[in-house]
C-alpha positions as CSV (number, residue, x, y, z in Angstrom):
1,X,0.0,0.0,0.0
2,X,1.4,3.4,-1.0
3,X,1.2,6.1,1.7
4,X,0.9,9.8,1.1
5,X,1.2,12.3,3.9
6,X,-0.9,15.3,2.9
7,X,-0.5,16.8,6.4
8,X,3.3,17.3,5.9
9,X,4.2,20.9,5.4
10,X,0.7,22.1,6.6
11,X,-0.7,22.8,3.1
12,X,-4.0,24.5,2.5
13,X,-6.9,22.5,1.2
14,X,-6.3,23.3,-2.4
15,X,-2.6,22.4,-2.3
16,X,-3.4,19.2,-0.5
17,X,-6.0,18.3,-3.2
18,X,-3.4,19.0,-6.0
19,X,-0.9,16.8,-4.2
20,X,-3.5,14.1,-3.8
21,X,-4.4,14.0,-7.5
22,X,-0.7,13.9,-8.5
23,X,0.0,11.1,-6.1
24,X,-3.1,9.1,-7.3
25,X,-1.9,9.5,-10.9
26,X,1.6,8.3,-10.0
27,X,0.1,5.4,-8.0
28,X,-2.1,4.3,-10.9
29,X,0.9,4.5,-13.3
30,X,2.8,2.3,-10.9
31,X,-0.1,-0.2,-10.8
32,X,-0.6,0.4,-7.1
33,X,-4.0,-0.7,-5.9
34,X,-4.2,0.9,-2.5
35,X,-3.2,4.2,-1.0
36,X,-3.3,5.3,2.6
37,X,-3.8,9.1,2.7
38,X,-2.7,10.8,5.9
39,X,-4.6,14.0,6.3
40,X,-4.7,14.4,10.1
41,X,-7.6,15.2,12.3
42,X,-6.8,18.7,13.5
43,X,-4.7,19.7,16.4
44,X,-7.7,20.6,18.6
45,X,-9.0,17.0,18.5
46,X,-12.2,18.3,17.0
47,X,-11.2,17.8,13.4
48,X,-9.9,20.2,10.8
49,X,-10.6,21.2,7.3
50,X,-8.2,19.0,5.4
51,X,-9.7,15.6,6.3
52,X,-13.3,16.3,5.2
53,X,-12.1,18.1,2.1
54,X,-9.8,15.2,1.1
55,X,-12.5,12.6,1.8
56,X,-14.9,14.5,-0.4
57,X,-12.4,14.7,-3.2
58,X,-11.8,10.9,-2.9
59,X,-15.5,10.2,-3.1
60,X,-15.6,12.2,-6.3
61,X,-12.8,10.1,-7.7
62,X,-15.0,7.0,-7.1
63,X,-17.8,8.7,-9.1
64,X,-15.3,9.4,-11.9
65,X,-14.1,5.8,-11.9
66,X,-10.6,6.6,-10.8
67,X,-11.1,4.9,-7.4
68,X,-13.2,1.9,-6.4
69,X,-13.6,2.4,-2.7
70,X,-12.9,4.9,0.0
71,X,-12.6,3.7,3.6
72,X,-12.4,6.3,6.4
73,X,-9.7,5.4,8.9
74,X,-12.3,5.0,11.7
75,X,-14.0,2.3,9.5
76,X,-10.7,0.6,8.4
77,X,-11.3,-2.3,10.6
78,X,-12.4,-6.0,10.6
79,X,-15.4,-4.8,12.6
80,X,-16.9,-3.0,9.6
81,X,-18.3,-4.2,6.3
82,X,-16.0,-1.8,4.4
83,X,-12.9,-3.0,6.2
84,X,-13.7,-6.7,5.9
85,X,-14.5,-6.3,2.1
86,X,-11.2,-4.4,1.6
87,X,-9.3,-7.0,3.5
88,X,-10.9,-9.8,1.4
89,X,-9.8,-8.1,-1.8
90,X,-6.4,-7.1,-0.4
91,X,-5.4,-9.5,2.5
92,X,-2.1,-7.5,3.1
93,X,-4.1,-4.7,4.7
94,X,-4.6,-6.8,7.8
95,X,-0.9,-6.2,8.5
96,X,-1.2,-2.4,8.2
97,X,-0.5,-0.7,11.5
98,X,-3.6,1.4,11.2
99,X,-5.9,-1.6,10.6
100,X,-8.3,-1.9,13.5
101,X,-7.1,1.3,15.1
102,X,-10.1,3.6,14.3
103,X,-7.7,6.4,13.1
104,X,-9.7,9.4,11.9
105,X,-6.6,11.0,10.5
106,X,-6.3,8.6,7.6
107,X,-8.3,7.4,4.7
108,X,-7.6,4.3,2.6
109,X,-8.5,4.4,-1.1
110,X,-8.7,1.5,-3.5
111,X,-7.7,2.6,-7.0
112,X,-9.4,1.5,-10.1
């Protein structure tokens, strides 16, 4: 699974979206099937702007056919339907350190 840290450098939402799209294109060219996107959850513990904006952008990529599935970090678990289905298609995710950790600062995307 490829990992991109969009939180690094504290970009604004638009810069983070541009980086996300570039990284998704690069991952697809490299035939990567999964990406873990680190967007953080906000220093206040109440969430920030980056996470919701990035998740919205990823859901749009599903509608466009660029991605197959988007699994929020808090749902990236064997306790959820999305997590179990992703693990069935990609068994290696079970070994990811964020699997079963309910981490709201990440999102996992399955690329088309």
